[in-house]
Backbone and ligand atoms as CSV (ligand in chain L), in Angstrom:
chain,resi,resn,atom,element,x,y,z
A,1,MET,N,N,-128.703,-52.308,90.207
A,1,MET,CA,C,-129.218,-53.307,91.342
A,1,MET,C,C,-129.175,-54.793,90.790
A,2,PHE,N,N,-128.832,-55.643,91.623
A,2,PHE,CA,C,-128.617,-57.011,91.235
A,2,PHE,C,C,-129.294,-57.904,92.371
A,3,PHE,N,N,-129.729,-59.138,91.904
A,3,PHE,CA,C,-130.353,-60.108,92.855
A,3,PHE,C,C,-129.894,-61.480,92.647
A,4,ILE,N,N,-129.799,-62.208,93.778
A,4,ILE,CA,C,-129.564,-63.630,93.672
A,4,ILE,C,C,-130.637,-64.452,94.508
A,5,LEU,N,N,-131.103,-65.476,93.997
A,5,LEU,CA,C,-132.081,-66.425,94.697
A,5,LEU,C,C,-131.395,-67.780,94.740
A,6,TYR,N,N,-131.249,-68.353,95.931
A,6,TYR,CA,C,-130.671,-69.637,96.005
A,6,TYR,C,C,-131.515,-70.568,96.997
A,7,VAL,N,N,-131.220,-71.857,96.866
A,7,VAL,CA,C,-131.782,-72.772,97.808
A,7,VAL,C,C,-130.580,-73.604,98.384
A,8,SER,N,N,-130.642,-73.971,99.680
A,8,SER,CA,C,-129.541,-74.811,100.207
A,8,SER,C,C,-130.160,-75.689,101.456
A,9,LYS,N,N,-129.246,-76.560,101.986
A,9,LYS,CA,C,-129.666,-77.410,103.011
A,9,LYS,C,C,-128.859,-77.045,104.183
A,10,ALA,N,N,-129.605,-76.805,105.343
A,10,ALA,CA,C,-128.871,-76.504,106.544
A,10,ALA,C,C,-128.003,-77.768,107.050
A,11,SER,N,N,-126.774,-77.571,107.511
A,11,SER,CA,C,-125.973,-78.634,107.936
A,11,SER,C,C,-126.502,-79.130,109.261
A,12,GLU,N,N,-126.094,-80.226,109.742
A,12,GLU,CA,C,-126.641,-80.827,110.905
A,12,GLU,C,C,-126.512,-80.009,112.173
A,13,GLN,N,N,-125.366,-79.317,112.299
A,13,GLN,CA,C,-125.042,-78.508,113.435
A,13,GLN,C,C,-125.735,-77.116,113.521
A,14,CYS,N,N,-126.529,-76.816,112.253
A,14,CYS,CA,C,-127.130,-75.453,112.206
A,14,CYS,C,C,-128.524,-75.507,112.973
A,15,SER,N,N,-128.446,-75.090,114.258
A,15,SER,CA,C,-129.581,-75.043,115.049
A,15,SER,C,C,-130.350,-73.658,114.957
A,16,ASP,N,N,-131.410,-73.603,115.584
A,16,ASP,CA,C,-132.208,-72.283,115.725
A,16,ASP,C,C,-131.282,-71.191,116.232
A,17,VAL,N,N,-130.472,-71.613,117.202
A,17,VAL,CA,C,-129.496,-70.622,117.789
A,17,VAL,C,C,-128.491,-70.080,116.696
A,18,GLU,N,N,-128.038,-71.021,115.837
A,18,GLU,CA,C,-127.165,-70.600,114.824
A,18,GLU,C,C,-127.845,-69.661,113.792
A,19,ILE,N,N,-129.130,-70.013,113.515
A,19,ILE,CA,C,-129.866,-69.192,112.563
A,19,ILE,C,C,-130.073,-67.747,113.050
A,20,ALA,N,N,-130.366,-67.714,114.300
A,20,ALA,CA,C,-130.683,-66.351,114.972
A,20,ALA,C,C,-129.236,-65.589,114.992
A,21,ASP,N,N,-128.130,-66.265,115.071
A,21,ASP,CA,C,-126.881,-65.666,114.957
A,21,ASP,C,C,-126.550,-65.231,113.624
A,22,ILE,N,N,-126.985,-66.032,112.537
A,22,ILE,CA,C,-126.781,-65.574,111.113
A,22,ILE,C,C,-127.593,-64.343,110.830
A,23,LEU,N,N,-128.814,-64.233,111.427
A,23,LEU,CA,C,-129.609,-63.111,111.211
A,23,LEU,C,C,-129.081,-61.873,111.905
A,24,ARG,N,N,-128.555,-61.997,113.056
A,24,ARG,CA,C,-127.998,-60.802,113.794
A,24,ARG,C,C,-126.859,-60.352,112.844
A,25,THR,N,N,-125.998,-61.264,112.522
A,25,THR,CA,C,-124.815,-60.763,111.538
A,25,THR,C,C,-125.262,-60.192,110.322
A,26,SER,N,N,-126.285,-60.824,109.780
A,26,SER,CA,C,-126.730,-60.348,108.387
A,26,SER,C,C,-127.339,-58.957,108.412
A,27,ARG,N,N,-128.106,-58.773,109.508
A,27,ARG,CA,C,-128.718,-57.516,109.679
A,27,ARG,C,C,-127.754,-56.275,109.735
A,28,LYS,N,N,-126.631,-56.669,110.542
A,28,LYS,CA,C,-125.580,-55.656,110.747
A,28,LYS,C,C,-124.905,-55.385,109.425
A,29,ASN,N,N,-124.395,-56.494,108.829
A,29,ASN,CA,C,-123.688,-56.255,107.582
A,29,ASN,C,C,-124.349,-55.777,106.465
A,30,ASN,N,N,-125.560,-56.318,106.326
A,30,ASN,CA,C,-126.414,-55.971,105.032
A,30,ASN,C,C,-126.726,-54.425,105.110
A,31,SER,N,N,-127.011,-53.899,106.267
A,31,SER,CA,C,-127.369,-52.520,106.341
A,31,SER,C,C,-126.133,-51.658,105.986
A,32,ALA,N,N,-124.823,-52.167,106.344
A,32,ALA,CA,C,-123.644,-51.340,105.980
A,32,ALA,C,C,-123.393,-51.513,104.482
A,33,ASN,N,N,-123.864,-52.647,103.825
A,33,ASN,CA,C,-123.434,-52.901,102.390
A,33,ASN,C,C,-124.611,-52.629,101.468
A,34,GLY,N,N,-125.782,-52.083,101.939
A,34,GLY,CA,C,-126.844,-51.816,100.983
A,34,GLY,C,C,-127.595,-53.055,100.530
A,35,VAL,N,N,-127.423,-54.150,101.301
A,35,VAL,CA,C,-128.108,-55.463,100.817
A,35,VAL,C,C,-129.501,-55.552,101.631
A,36,THR,N,N,-130.628,-56.026,100.978
A,36,THR,CA,C,-131.734,-56.332,101.482
A,36,THR,C,C,-132.257,-57.653,101.067
A,37,GLY,N,N,-133.403,-58.341,101.672
A,37,GLY,CA,C,-133.749,-59.553,101.239
A,37,GLY,C,C,-134.506,-60.285,102.225
A,38,ILE,N,N,-134.723,-61.617,102.006
A,38,ILE,CA,C,-135.378,-62.546,103.041
A,38,ILE,C,C,-134.744,-63.929,102.942
A,39,LEU,N,N,-134.752,-64.478,104.159
A,39,LEU,CA,C,-134.296,-65.742,104.361
A,39,LEU,C,C,-135.444,-66.694,104.765
A,40,VAL,N,N,-135.813,-67.662,103.957
A,40,VAL,CA,C,-136.942,-68.555,104.362
A,40,VAL,C,C,-136.328,-69.892,104.946
A,41,TYR,N,N,-136.781,-70.419,106.080
A,41,TYR,CA,C,-136.272,-71.594,106.555
A,41,TYR,C,C,-137.394,-72.652,106.732
A,42,LYS,N,N,-137.376,-73.748,106.012
A,42,LYS,CA,C,-138.162,-74.772,106.201
A,42,LYS,C,C,-137.437,-76.021,106.437
A,43,LYS,N,N,-137.312,-76.377,107.787
A,43,LYS,CA,C,-136.277,-77.230,108.132
A,43,LYS,C,C,-136.157,-78.504,107.333
A,44,PRO,N,N,-135.094,-78.965,106.698
A,44,PRO,CA,C,-133.765,-78.314,106.994
A,44,PRO,C,C,-133.300,-77.457,105.747
A,45,GLU,N,N,-134.229,-76.810,105.015
A,45,GLU,CA,C,-133.833,-76.072,103.836
A,45,GLU,C,C,-133.913,-74.623,103.993
A,46,PHE,N,N,-132.981,-73.884,103.270
A,46,PHE,CA,C,-133.013,-72.472,103.261
A,46,PHE,C,C,-133.274,-72.144,101.794
A,47,PHE,N,N,-134.022,-70.905,101.768
A,47,PHE,CA,C,-134.268,-70.287,100.493
A,47,PHE,C,C,-133.914,-68.808,100.718
A,48,GLN,N,N,-133.008,-68.193,99.997
A,48,GLN,CA,C,-132.659,-66.807,100.340
A,48,GLN,C,C,-132.742,-66.038,99.112
A,49,PHE,N,N,-133.213,-64.788,99.192
A,49,PHE,CA,C,-133.226,-63.782,98.256
A,49,PHE,C,C,-132.426,-62.545,98.552
A,50,LEU,N,N,-131.434,-62.245,97.879
A,50,LEU,CA,C,-130.490,-61.169,98.212
A,50,LEU,C,C,-130.578,-60.135,97.087
A,51,GLU,N,N,-130.632,-58.806,97.459
A,51,GLU,CA,C,-130.665,-57.742,96.420
A,51,GLU,C,C,-129.827,-56.524,96.851
A,52,GLY,N,N,-129.335,-55.845,95.993
A,52,GLY,CA,C,-128.473,-54.813,96.290
A,52,GLY,C,C,-127.428,-54.443,95.215
A,53,PRO,N,N,-126.494,-53.560,95.509
A,53,PRO,CA,C,-125.485,-53.247,94.417
A,53,PRO,C,C,-124.646,-54.548,94.022
A,54,GLU,N,N,-124.438,-54.696,92.630
A,54,GLU,CA,C,-123.897,-55.979,92.203
A,54,GLU,C,C,-122.650,-56.453,93.023
A,55,GLU,N,N,-121.686,-55.594,93.283
A,55,GLU,CA,C,-120.508,-56.054,93.943
A,55,GLU,C,C,-120.776,-56.463,95.312
A,56,SER,N,N,-121.795,-55.837,96.045
A,56,SER,CA,C,-122.022,-56.255,97.431
A,56,SER,C,C,-122.716,-57.539,97.397
A,57,VAL,N,N,-123.683,-57.793,96.483
A,57,VAL,CA,C,-124.432,-59.054,96.477
A,57,VAL,C,C,-123.550,-60.208,96.093
A,58,THR,N,N,-122.709,-59.965,95.118
A,58,THR,CA,C,-121.875,-61.127,94.538
A,58,THR,C,C,-120.780,-61.435,95.638
A,59,ALA,N,N,-120.266,-60.426,96.243
A,59,ALA,CA,C,-119.188,-60.730,97.308
A,59,ALA,C,C,-119.816,-61.509,98.454
A,60,LEU,N,N,-121.027,-61.008,98.818
A,60,LEU,CA,C,-121.772,-61.735,100.087
A,60,LEU,C,C,-122.090,-63.143,99.639
A,61,TYR,N,N,-122.521,-63.401,98.426
A,61,TYR,CA,C,-122.865,-64.741,97.963
A,61,TYR,C,C,-121.657,-65.679,98.005
A,62,GLU,N,N,-120.401,-65.099,97.657
A,62,GLU,CA,C,-119.239,-65.884,97.773
A,62,GLU,C,C,-119.069,-66.385,99.213
A,63,LYS,N,N,-119.195,-65.334,100.220
A,63,LYS,CA,C,-119.122,-65.647,101.617
A,63,LYS,C,C,-120.013,-66.738,101.995
A,64,ILE,N,N,-121.373,-66.480,101.698
A,64,ILE,CA,C,-122.347,-67.402,102.096
A,64,ILE,C,C,-122.028,-68.796,101.499
A,65,LYS,N,N,-121.602,-68.980,100.379
A,65,LYS,CA,C,-121.360,-70.308,99.647
A,65,LYS,C,C,-120.298,-71.052,100.512
A,66,ASN,N,N,-119.385,-70.323,101.136
A,66,ASN,CA,C,-118.280,-71.035,102.009
A,66,ASN,C,C,-118.715,-71.266,103.373
A,67,ASP,N,N,-119.917,-70.888,103.672
A,67,ASP,CA,C,-120.372,-71.038,105.192
A,67,ASP,C,C,-120.728,-72.478,105.382
A,68,THR,N,N,-120.071,-73.126,106.478
A,68,THR,CA,C,-120.328,-74.615,106.634
A,68,THR,C,C,-121.652,-74.825,107.351
A,69,ARG,N,N,-122.296,-73.821,107.621
A,69,ARG,CA,C,-123.657,-74.136,108.342
A,69,ARG,C,C,-124.708,-74.458,107.304
A,70,HIS,N,N,-124.356,-74.574,106.041
A,70,HIS,CA,C,-125.329,-75.109,105.004
A,70,HIS,C,C,-124.457,-75.762,103.952
A,71,GLU,N,N,-125.171,-76.500,103.035
A,71,GLU,CA,C,-124.553,-77.165,101.937
A,71,GLU,C,C,-125.382,-77.326,100.772
A,72,LEU,N,N,-124.962,-77.949,99.696
A,72,LEU,CA,C,-125.807,-78.212,98.393
A,72,LEU,C,C,-126.545,-76.829,97.959
A,73,ILE,N,N,-125.663,-75.879,98.015
A,73,ILE,CA,C,-126.194,-74.407,97.609
A,73,ILE,C,C,-126.286,-74.490,96.081
A,74,LYS,N,N,-127.624,-74.099,95.732
A,74,LYS,CA,C,-127.944,-74.151,94.281
A,74,LYS,C,C,-128.639,-72.828,93.886
A,75,THR,N,N,-127.929,-72.089,92.909
A,75,THR,CA,C,-128.463,-70.824,92.553
A,75,THR,C,C,-129.821,-71.178,91.623
A,76,ILE,N,N,-130.888,-70.466,92.009
A,76,ILE,CA,C,-132.126,-70.577,91.250
A,76,ILE,C,C,-132.160,-69.534,90.191
A,77,SER,N,N,-131.763,-68.339,90.585
A,77,SER,CA,C,-131.845,-67.311,89.567
A,77,SER,C,C,-130.976,-66.056,89.994
A,78,GLN,N,N,-130.432,-65.363,89.010
A,78,GLN,CA,C,-129.628,-64.159,89.487
A,78,GLN,C,C,-129.696,-63.094,88.202
A,79,GLY,N,N,-129.582,-61.893,88.601
A,79,GLY,CA,C,-129.563,-60.891,87.462
A,79,GLY,C,C,-129.745,-59.468,87.907
A,80,GLU,N,N,-129.923,-58.646,86.815
A,80,GLU,CA,C,-130.139,-57.263,87.095
A,80,GLU,C,C,-131.658,-57.114,87.417
A,81,THR,N,N,-131.875,-56.054,88.186
A,81,THR,CA,C,-133.288,-55.775,88.546
A,81,THR,C,C,-133.404,-54.239,88.738
A,82,ASP,N,N,-134.567,-53.714,88.474
A,82,ASP,CA,C,-134.702,-52.203,88.496
A,82,ASP,C,C,-134.895,-51.727,89.928
A,83,ASP,N,N,-135.805,-52.537,90.631
A,83,ASP,CA,C,-136.180,-52.024,91.891
A,83,ASP,C,C,-136.075,-53.121,93.024
A,84,ARG,N,N,-135.921,-52.704,94.237
A,84,ARG,CA,C,-135.887,-53.803,95.203
A,84,ARG,C,C,-137.257,-54.230,95.640
A,85,ILE,N,N,-137.435,-55.584,95.948
A,85,ILE,CA,C,-138.529,-56.119,96.344
A,85,ILE,C,C,-138.793,-55.886,97.895
A,86,PHE,N,N,-137.677,-55.813,98.640
A,86,PHE,CA,C,-137.797,-55.655,100.083
A,86,PHE,C,C,-136.945,-54.470,100.567
A,87,PRO,N,N,-137.287,-53.262,100.085
A,87,PRO,CA,C,-136.399,-52.117,100.449
A,87,PRO,C,C,-136.166,-51.848,101.852
A,88,ASN,N,N,-136.993,-52.257,102.795
A,88,ASN,CA,C,-136.858,-52.026,104.119
A,88,ASN,C,C,-136.289,-53.168,104.950
A,89,TRP,N,N,-135.927,-54.142,104.380
A,89,TRP,CA,C,-135.523,-55.355,105.155
A,89,TRP,C,C,-134.020,-55.782,104.988
A,90,GLU,N,N,-133.279,-55.543,106.054
A,90,GLU,CA,C,-131.823,-55.939,106.066
A,90,GLU,C,C,-131.726,-57.395,105.867
A,91,MET,N,N,-132.599,-58.078,106.363
A,91,MET,CA,C,-132.833,-59.491,106.115
A,91,MET,C,C,-134.048,-60.073,106.890
A,92,GLY,N,N,-135.151,-60.143,106.239
A,92,GLY,CA,C,-136.428,-60.692,106.854
A,92,GLY,C,C,-136.214,-62.179,107.078
A,93,PHE,N,N,-137.045,-62.756,107.915
A,93,PHE,CA,C,-136.903,-64.136,108.180
A,93,PHE,C,C,-138.236,-64.734,108.186
A,94,ALA,N,N,-138.465,-65.892,107.417
A,94,ALA,CA,C,-139.686,-66.596,107.563
A,94,ALA,C,C,-139.364,-67.967,107.862
A,95,GLY,N,N,-139.914,-68.351,109.099
A,95,GLY,CA,C,-139.755,-69.747,109.488
A,95,GLY,C,C,-141.043,-70.590,109.262
A,96,GLU,N,N,-141.057,-71.739,109.741
A,96,GLU,CA,C,-142.184,-72.689,109.467
A,96,GLU,C,C,-143.557,-72.113,109.578
A,97,GLY,N,N,-143.767,-71.290,110.711
A,97,GLY,CA,C,-145.145,-70.809,111.083
A,97,GLY,C,C,-145.484,-69.748,110.013
A,98,ASP,N,N,-144.488,-68.992,109.547
A,98,ASP,CA,C,-144.649,-67.911,108.666
A,98,ASP,C,C,-145.103,-68.421,107.212
A,99,LEU,N,N,-144.805,-69.726,107.016
A,99,LEU,CA,C,-145.124,-70.285,105.730
A,99,LEU,C,C,-146.590,-70.797,105.566
A,100,LEU,N,N,-147.209,-70.870,106.817
A,100,LEU,CA,C,-148.558,-71.482,106.836
A,100,LEU,C,C,-149.592,-70.660,105.916
A,101,PRO,N,N,-149.602,-69.331,105.817
A,101,PRO,CA,C,-150.478,-68.696,104.886
A,101,PRO,C,C,-150.315,-69.134,103.533
A,102,LEU,N,N,-149.166,-69.661,103.091
A,102,LEU,CA,C,-148.873,-69.982,101.704
A,102,LEU,C,C,-149.323,-71.456,101.469
A,103,GLN,N,N,-149.552,-72.170,102.525
A,103,GLN,CA,C,-149.777,-73.599,102.444
A,103,GLN,C,C,-150.914,-73.932,101.415
A,104,TRP,N,N,-152.059,-73.182,101.419
A,104,TRP,CA,C,-153.117,-73.505,100.586
A,104,TRP,C,C,-152.783,-73.554,99.008
A,105,LYS,N,N,-151.862,-72.814,98.759
A,105,LYS,CA,C,-151.425,-72.677,97.251
A,105,LYS,C,C,-150.211,-73.636,96.994
A,106,TRP,N,N,-149.276,-73.787,97.934
A,106,TRP,CA,C,-148.190,-74.584,97.480
A,106,TRP,C,C,-147.954,-75.987,98.106
A,107,ASP,N,N,-148.950,-76.301,99.011
A,107,ASP,CA,C,-148.830,-77.698,99.631
A,107,ASP,C,C,-147.460,-77.762,100.175
A,108,LEU,N,N,-146.976,-76.762,101.025
A,108,LEU,CA,C,-145.582,-76.790,101.395
A,108,LEU,C,C,-145.188,-77.963,102.453
A,109,ASP,N,N,-146.248,-78.500,102.967
A,109,ASP,CA,C,-145.822,-79.665,103.903
A,109,ASP,C,C,-145.436,-80.810,103.121
A,110,LYS,N,N,-145.813,-80.987,101.918
A,110,LYS,CA,C,-145.318,-82.028,101.045
A,110,LYS,C,C,-144.143,-81.728,100.212
A,111,LEU,N,N,-144.187,-80.431,99.802
A,111,LEU,CA,C,-143.138,-79.959,98.817
A,111,LEU,C,C,-141.835,-79.515,99.555
A,112,THR,N,N,-140.756,-79.929,98.919
A,112,THR,CA,C,-139.373,-79.436,99.460
A,112,THR,C,C,-139.197,-78.102,98.711
A,113,LEU,N,N,-138.215,-77.254,99.400
A,113,LEU,CA,C,-137.852,-76.029,98.768
A,113,LEU,C,C,-136.994,-76.341,97.397
A,114,PHE,N,N,-136.363,-77.506,97.553
A,114,PHE,CA,C,-135.480,-77.883,96.370
A,114,PHE,C,C,-136.348,-78.201,95.188
A,115,SER,N,N,-137.499,-78.900,95.460
A,115,SER,CA,C,-138.399,-79.171,94.360
A,115,SER,C,C,-139.083,-77.885,93.852
A,116,LEU,N,N,-139.375,-77.000,94.765
A,116,LEU,CA,C,-139.898,-75.686,94.375
A,116,LEU,C,C,-138.917,-74.950,93.487
A,117,ALA,N,N,-137.614,-75.038,93.870
A,117,ALA,CA,C,-136.669,-74.349,93.230
A,117,ALA,C,C,-136.395,-74.760,91.698
A,118,GLU,N,N,-137.031,-75.900,91.272
A,118,GLU,CA,C,-136.964,-76.374,89.863
A,118,GLU,C,C,-137.681,-75.355,88.951
A,119,ASN,N,N,-138.579,-74.618,89.609
A,119,ASN,CA,C,-139.409,-73.575,88.798
A,119,ASN,C,C,-139.077,-72.258,89.296
A,120,MET,N,N,-138.429,-71.360,88.546
A,120,MET,CA,C,-138.009,-70.137,88.861
A,120,MET,C,C,-139.168,-69.107,89.118
A,121,ASP,N,N,-140.207,-69.314,88.337
A,121,ASP,CA,C,-141.394,-68.282,88.573
A,121,ASP,C,C,-142.081,-68.659,89.793
A,122,ASP,N,N,-142.313,-70.029,90.123
A,122,ASP,CA,C,-142.872,-70.424,91.357
A,122,ASP,C,C,-142.064,-69.961,92.495
A,123,SER,N,N,-140.730,-70.038,92.374
A,123,SER,CA,C,-139.837,-69.709,93.518
A,123,SER,C,C,-140.014,-68.120,93.750
A,124,MET,N,N,-140.002,-67.354,92.784
A,124,MET,CA,C,-140.258,-65.926,92.897
A,124,MET,C,C,-141.612,-65.564,93.491
A,125,GLU,N,N,-142.572,-66.278,93.103
A,125,GLU,CA,C,-143.900,-66.123,93.516
A,125,GLU,C,C,-144.062,-66.275,95.110
A,126,VAL,N,N,-143.394,-67.342,95.609
A,126,VAL,CA,C,-143.152,-67.496,96.999
A,126,VAL,C,C,-142.455,-66.352,97.735
A,127,ILE,N,N,-141.432,-65.867,97.088
A,127,ILE,CA,C,-140.615,-64.797,97.761
A,127,ILE,C,C,-141.493,-63.557,97.713
A,128,ARG,N,N,-142.225,-63.305,96.520
A,128,ARG,CA,C,-143.069,-62.089,96.463
A,128,ARG,C,C,-144.282,-62.104,97.594
A,129,ALA,N,N,-144.687,-63.356,97.897
A,129,ALA,CA,C,-145.738,-63.372,98.767
A,129,ALA,C,C,-145.419,-62.933,100.205
A,130,PHE,N,N,-144.187,-62.577,100.493
A,130,PHE,CA,C,-143.835,-62.084,101.738
A,130,PHE,C,C,-143.789,-60.450,101.758
A,131,ILE,N,N,-143.970,-59.765,100.586
A,131,ILE,CA,C,-143.905,-58.377,100.401
A,131,ILE,C,C,-145.012,-57.897,101.487
A,132,ASP,N,N,-144.680,-56.876,102.222
A,132,ASP,CA,C,-145.631,-56.161,103.044
A,132,ASP,C,C,-146.029,-56.968,104.424
A,133,HIS,N,N,-145.285,-58.026,104.536
A,133,HIS,CA,C,-145.377,-58.926,105.770
A,133,HIS,C,C,-144.491,-58.288,106.761
A,134,GLN,N,N,-144.723,-57.066,107.179
A,134,GLN,CA,C,-143.783,-56.336,108.092
A,134,GLN,C,C,-143.069,-56.991,109.209
A,135,PRO,N,N,-143.911,-57.808,109.914
A,135,PRO,CA,C,-143.187,-58.352,111.230
A,135,PRO,C,C,-141.978,-59.188,110.877
A,136,LEU,N,N,-141.894,-59.735,109.618
A,136,LEU,CA,C,-140.776,-60.607,109.430
A,136,LEU,C,C,-139.361,-59.866,109.343
A,137,ASP,N,N,-139.582,-58.585,109.334
A,137,ASP,CA,C,-138.280,-57.793,109.297
A,137,ASP,C,C,-137.377,-57.946,110.433
A,138,LYS,N,N,-137.902,-58.020,111.639
A,138,LYS,CA,C,-137.036,-58.234,112.867
A,138,LYS,C,C,-137.147,-59.665,113.394
A,139,ASN,N,N,-137.858,-60.565,112.508
A,139,ASN,CA,C,-138.290,-61.945,113.015
A,139,ASN,C,C,-136.915,-62.837,113.070
A,140,SER,N,N,-136.962,-63.681,113.950
A,140,SER,CA,C,-135.968,-64.719,114.293
A,140,SER,C,C,-136.565,-66.105,114.670
A,141,PRO,N,N,-135.812,-67.123,114.637
A,141,PRO,CA,C,-136.393,-68.353,115.097
A,141,PRO,C,C,-136.573,-68.151,116.786
A,142,HIS,N,N,-137.682,-68.866,117.138
A,142,HIS,CA,C,-137.862,-68.687,118.624
A,142,HIS,C,C,-136.998,-69.700,119.391
A,143,THR,N,N,-136.024,-68.935,120.065
A,143,THR,CA,C,-134.952,-69.857,120.680
A,143,THR,C,C,-135.032,-69.594,122.261
L,1,LIG,C1,C,-128.198,-69.471,105.000
L,1,LIG,C2,C,-127.294,-68.358,105.300
L,1,LIG,C3,C,-127.515,-67.131,105.043
L,1,LIG,C4,C,-126.715,-65.977,105.217
L,1,LIG,N1,N,-126.955,-64.686,104.961
L,1,LIG,C5,C,-126.249,-63.774,105.188
L,1,LIG,C6,C,-126.514,-62.381,104.855
L,1,LIG,O1,O,-127.584,-62.013,104.229
L,1,LIG,N2,N,-125.533,-61.361,105.171
L,1,LIG,C7,C,-124.407,-61.641,105.872
L,1,LIG,O2,O,-123.662,-60.683,106.042
L,1,LIG,N3,N,-124.027,-62.845,106.136
L,1,LIG,C8,C,-124.970,-63.888,105.862
L,1,LIG,N4,N,-124.702,-65.230,106.157
L,1,LIG,C9,C,-123.383,-65.372,106.951
L,1,LIG,C10,C,-122.149,-65.375,106.121
L,1,LIG,O3,O,-121.929,-66.653,105.510
L,1,LIG,C11,C,-120.870,-65.095,107.019
L,1,LIG,O4,O,-120.846,-65.853,108.134
L,1,LIG,C12,C,-120.954,-63.642,107.623
L,1,LIG,O5,O,-121.334,-62.729,106.475
L,1,LIG,C13,C,-119.641,-63.165,108.108
L,1,LIG,O6,O,-119.814,-62.086,108.706
L,1,LIG,P1,P,-118.428,-61.296,109.443
L,1,LIG,O7,O,-117.506,-61.252,108.198
L,1,LIG,O8,O,-119.011,-60.023,109.799
L,1,LIG,O9,O,-118.021,-62.163,110.453
L,1,LIG,C14,C,-125.477,-66.269,105.876
L,1,LIG,C15,C,-125.157,-67.524,106.238
L,1,LIG,C16,C,-126.033,-68.609,105.952
L,1,LIG,C17,C,-125.587,-70.047,106.283
């Protein structure tokens, strides 16, 4: 099992409609490829955690890096892992409202995801905060 965590900036044409489209495609492809994870969107930044078989995750990351709907893609952490964090999520989605419960700890209205990404442990703690948050599994931006 392999994981990749990265941060990126949504490009200007990447609207909520585009994000809903990304999630539809992701949930279809990821279930076919054994990939699970979560996409966090704090306008205009993305934070994504991908996990699954190494070839699936690395091939997907190559595709994602070439996607013009975002830029400034920066890998925070990657490597082997024993267990999945999100075994049941083909791609969970956390938008602005879903970040509110984390606000007390991370001061997320002042903090950018890029600055959070400077610290790998903090980044993983934010990702882990979404474990068992079941509604995010079919969640999408409200379009
Ligand atoms: C921020 C972001 C996250 C993405 N996450 C995934 C993903 O988890 N799975 C996926 O298949 N595609 C994801 N994509 C879309 C891919 O870049 C690519 O468009 C898609 O996989 C192509 O699918 P297709 O070959 O079925 O057309 C993501 C794109 C962006 C911009």
